[in-house]
Kinemage of the C-alpha trace (Angstrom):
@kinemage 1
@onewidth
@group {chain A} dominant
@subgroup {mainchain}
@vectorlist {calphas} color= white
{ca leu a 1} P 1.955 -2.584 2.676
{ca lys a 2} L 0.345 0.619 3.929
{ca gly a 3} L -0.136 3.519 1.549
{ca thr a 4} L 2.566 2.421 -0.907
{ca asp a 5} L 2.549 3.945 -4.366
{ca ala a 6} L 2.904 2.476 -7.864
{ca thr a 7} L 6.696 2.294 -7.489
{ca thr a 8} L 6.271 -0.584 -5.005
{ca his a 9} L 6.619 -3.883 -6.863
{ca ile a 10} L 6.622 -7.388 -5.406
{ca ile a 11} L 7.499 -9.826 -8.167
{ca asp a 12} L 8.355 -13.558 -8.438
{ca cys a 13} L 7.886 -14.489 -4.767
{ca val a 14} L 6.382 -17.495 -2.975
{ca ile a 15} L 4.483 -16.774 0.233
{ca lys a 16} L 3.120 -19.719 2.199
{ca gly a 17} L 1.864 -20.726 5.624
{ca ala a 18} L 0.901 -17.232 6.874
{ca thr a 19} L -2.291 -16.004 8.472
{ca thr a 20} L -2.318 -13.326 5.745
{ca gly a 21} L 0.311 -13.629 3.014
{ca ile a 22} L 0.220 -9.958 1.917
{ca phe a 23} L -1.907 -7.241 3.505
{ca val a 24} L -2.375 -4.024 1.507
{ca gln a 25} L -3.938 -0.970 3.189
{ca gly a 26} L -4.475 1.748 0.565
{ca gly a 27} L -1.878 2.661 -2.003
{ca ala a 28} L -1.243 1.167 -5.420
{ca pro a 29} L 1.411 -1.587 -5.381
{ca leu a 30} L 2.081 -3.969 -8.276
{ca leu a 31} L 1.895 -7.624 -7.201
{ca asp a 32} L 3.056 -9.811 -10.096
{ca arg a 33} L 3.934 -13.488 -10.603
{ca leu a 34} L 3.415 -14.415 -6.941
{ca thr a 35} L 2.454 -17.820 -5.572
{ca leu a 36} L 0.366 -17.687 -2.396
{ca ser a 37} L -0.314 -21.118 -0.930
{ca gly a 38} L -1.301 -22.654 2.381
{ca asn a 39} L -2.171 -19.301 3.950
{ca lys a 40} L -5.426 -18.498 5.716
{ca ile a 41} L -5.764 -15.499 3.349
{ca gly a 42} L -3.416 -15.171 0.380
{ca ile a 43} L -3.728 -11.415 -0.284
{ca glu a 44} L -6.059 -8.940 1.436
{ca leu a 45} L -6.615 -5.546 -0.225
{ca arg a 46} L -8.332 -2.845 1.866
{ca gly a 47} L -8.758 0.879 2.270
{ca lys a 48} L -9.223 1.915 -1.344
{ca ala a 49} L -6.173 0.009 -2.575
{ca ala a 50} L -5.729 0.771 -6.281
{ca gly a 51} L -2.829 -1.336 -7.522
{ca arg a 52} L -2.574 -4.393 -9.766
{ca val a 53} L -2.523 -8.126 -9.051
{ca thr a 54} L -1.329 -9.914 -12.188
{ca asn a 55} L -0.181 -13.421 -13.125
{ca cys a 56} L -0.450 -14.675 -9.527
{ca arg a 57} L -1.347 -18.168 -8.269
{ca phe a 58} L -3.575 -18.635 -5.238
{ca val a 59} L -3.427 -22.307 -4.202
{ca asp a 60} L -4.751 -24.239 -1.177
{ca asn a 61} L -5.462 -21.198 0.990
{ca arg a 62} L -7.693 -22.087 3.952
{ca lys a 63} L -10.170 -19.174 3.839
{ca val a 64} L -9.728 -17.112 0.683
{ca gly a 65} L -7.082 -16.723 -1.995
{ca leu a 66} L -7.713 -13.025 -2.714
{ca phe a 67} L -9.894 -10.776 -0.530
{ca val a 68} L -10.706 -7.369 -2.098
{ca lys a 69} L -12.717 -5.032 0.152
{ca asp a 70} L -13.395 -1.513 1.424
{ca asp a 71} L -13.807 0.306 -1.899
{ca ser a 72} L -10.593 -1.122 -3.353
{ca thr a 73} L -10.239 -0.760 -7.120
{ca thr a 74} L -7.182 -2.982 -7.651
{ca ala a 75} L -7.109 -4.667 -11.080
{ca val a 76} L -6.994 -8.479 -10.979
{ca val a 77} L -5.769 -9.903 -14.289
{ca asp a 78} L -4.503 -13.293 -15.523
{ca cys a 79} L -4.414 -14.988 -12.097
{ca arg a 80} L -5.089 -18.626 -11.166
{ca phe a 81} L -7.230 -19.620 -8.177
{ca glu a 82} L -6.905 -23.334 -7.394
{ca asn a 83} L -8.253 -25.514 -4.571
{ca asn a 84} L -8.899 -22.732 -2.066
{ca ser a 85} L -11.032 -24.132 0.766
{ca arg a 86} L -13.756 -21.438 0.896
{ca tyr a 87} L -13.270 -18.789 -1.806
{ca gly a 88} L -10.872 -18.351 -4.682
{ca ala a 89} L -11.554 -14.592 -4.672
{ca tyr a 90} L -14.011 -12.526 -2.623
{ca leu a 91} L -15.092 -9.013 -3.666
{ca tyr a 92} L -16.679 -7.276 -0.660
{ca his a 93} L -17.732 -3.633 -1.120
{ca ala a 94} L -15.137 -3.502 -3.908
{ca leu a 95} L -15.017 -2.334 -7.496
{ca pro a 96} L -11.899 -3.642 -9.285
{ca arg a 97} L -11.249 -1.502 -12.356
{ca ser a 98} L -10.438 -4.734 -14.223
{ca phe a 99} L -11.234 -8.351 -13.338
{ca gln a 100} L -10.452 -10.523 -16.348
{ca gly a 101} L -8.448 -13.389 -17.767
{ca asn a 102} L -8.480 -15.284 -14.453
{ca val a 103} L -8.903 -19.056 -14.072
{ca phe a 104} L -10.776 -20.629 -11.142
{ca ser a 105} L -10.680 -24.393 -10.527
{ca gly a 106} L -11.390 -26.712 -7.612
{ca asn a 107} L -12.576 -23.996 -5.179
{ca ala a 108} L -15.602 -24.258 -2.900
{ca ile a 109} L -16.726 -20.908 -4.360
{ca gly a 110} L -14.632 -19.624 -7.240
{ca leu a 111} L -15.698 -15.966 -7.055
{ca met a 112} L -17.933 -14.378 -4.405
{ca ile a 113} L -19.279 -10.880 -5.109
{ca ala a 114} L -21.228 -9.575 -2.130
{ca tyr a 115} L -22.947 -6.513 -0.704
{ca his a 116} L -24.410 -3.377 -2.184
{ca gly a 117} L -21.702 -1.348 -3.927
{ca ser a 118} L -19.891 -4.423 -5.240
{ca asp a 119} L -20.698 -3.773 -8.891
{ca pro a 120} L -17.573 -4.737 -10.873
{ca glu a 121} L -17.352 -5.911 -14.446
{ca val a 122} L -16.183 -9.527 -14.460
{ca asn a 123} L -15.108 -10.341 -18.015
{ca asp a 124} L -13.561 -13.258 -19.875
{ca asn a 125} L -12.686 -15.491 -16.900
{ca arg a 126} L -12.801 -19.309 -16.805
{ca phe a 127} L -14.469 -21.318 -14.027
{ca glu a 128} L -14.085 -25.105 -14.066
{ca lys a 129} L -14.774 -27.811 -11.470
{ca asn a 130} L -15.731 -25.496 -8.590
{ca asp a 131} L -18.596 -26.270 -6.217
{ca ile a 132} L -20.039 -22.829 -7.095
{ca ala a 133} L -18.372 -20.937 -9.934
{ca ile a 134} L -19.733 -17.410 -9.224
{ca gln a 135} L -21.944 -16.427 -6.295
{ca val a 136} L -23.544 -12.975 -6.306
{ca asp a 137} L -25.009 -12.150 -2.896
{ca arg a 138} L -26.505 -9.436 -0.662
{ca ala a 139} L -27.620 -6.816 -3.200
{ca ala a 140} L -24.483 -6.821 -5.377
{ca arg a 141} L -25.001 -5.744 -9.000
{ca pro a 142} L -21.978 -6.806 -11.069
{ca val a 143} L -21.770 -7.157 -14.830
{ca leu a 144} L -20.855 -10.772 -15.684
{ca arg a 145} L -19.799 -10.903 -19.324
{ca gly a 146} L -18.025 -13.385 -21.564
{ca asn a 147} L -17.084 -15.889 -18.848
{ca leu a 148} L -16.833 -19.660 -19.320
{ca leu a 149} L -18.494 -21.766 -16.604
{ca arg a 150} L -17.871 -25.453 -17.284
{ca gly a 151} L -18.173 -28.575 -15.161
{ca asn a 152} L -19.073 -26.861 -11.867
{ca gln a 153} L -21.699 -28.093 -9.420
{ca thr a 154} L -23.450 -24.699 -9.814
{ca gly a 155} L -22.464 -22.154 -12.450
{ca phe a 156} L -24.108 -18.891 -11.327
{ca tyr a 157} L -25.691 -18.678 -7.872
{ca ile a 158} L -27.565 -15.374 -7.599
{ca tyr a 159} L -28.879 -14.890 -4.094
{ca arg a 160} L -30.336 -12.423 -1.558
{ca arg a 161} L -31.573 -9.431 -3.545
{ca ser a 162} L -28.782 -9.397 -6.081
{ca asp a 163} L -29.425 -7.999 -9.548
{ca pro a 164} L -26.456 -8.698 -11.842
{ca leu a 165} L -26.339 -8.249 -15.590
{ca val a 166} L -25.464 -11.667 -17.028
{ca thr a 167} L -24.585 -11.521 -20.718
{ca gly a 168} L -22.533 -13.397 -23.300
{ca asn a 169} L -21.379 -16.151 -20.926
{ca arg a 170} L -20.901 -19.783 -21.891
{ca ile a 171} L -22.502 -22.095 -19.315
{ca glu a 172} L -22.004 -25.790 -20.032
{ca glu a 173} L -21.802 -29.200 -18.355
{ca asn a 174} L -22.639 -27.868 -14.866
{ca val a 175} L -25.004 -29.789 -12.579
{ca ile a 176} L -26.997 -26.527 -12.205
{ca gly a 177} L -26.230 -23.801 -14.733
{ca leu a 178} L -28.068 -20.872 -13.089
{ca leu a 179} L -29.722 -20.730 -9.677
{ca val a 180} L -31.663 -17.573 -8.712
{ca ala a 181} L -33.142 -17.263 -5.206
{ca tyr a 182} L -34.496 -14.913 -2.541
{ca ser a 183} L -35.777 -11.804 -4.320
{ca ser a 184} L -32.985 -11.593 -6.879
{ca tyr a 185} L -33.727 -10.292 -10.363
{ca pro a 186} L -30.810 -10.737 -12.756
{ca glu a 187} L -30.996 -9.303 -16.246
């Protein structure tokens, strides 16, 4: 989808076994109630994409369920990220206008937020039984508020000069609740 506007809707579809299930370059499509499974990348959003991804399931993707990059502001709401081999969702130089109500379980890394300029608000999501629930890396500065991190190997992993605001989260029954390393200074 290249440069599509808000009148473009993809709803109630199953996409599986692709290198990239859906590729969005710019524009503002609505992607709702999709199941993306067994792909290398479920959905990749690039080039200032500004749509909405809602009520989708990202399951058993080999690299990443949802890859948001290149100044994309797409809202990600009420999605499920399950058993993705590397990342449930990866925010790379991205600033989703809303990232909330999502559930992450059984991923190597539930949510990766990386690189300077990746400063989203990540609110009211649930992370359970991931190797790492949320990793903040390479000078990212997100706001992490009101999330539940339960039963993960590591809850928050704040690494390589990252300075997130971490407030109002519930961190319980993880092997490591919070790990801060390499010149990172969370608040």
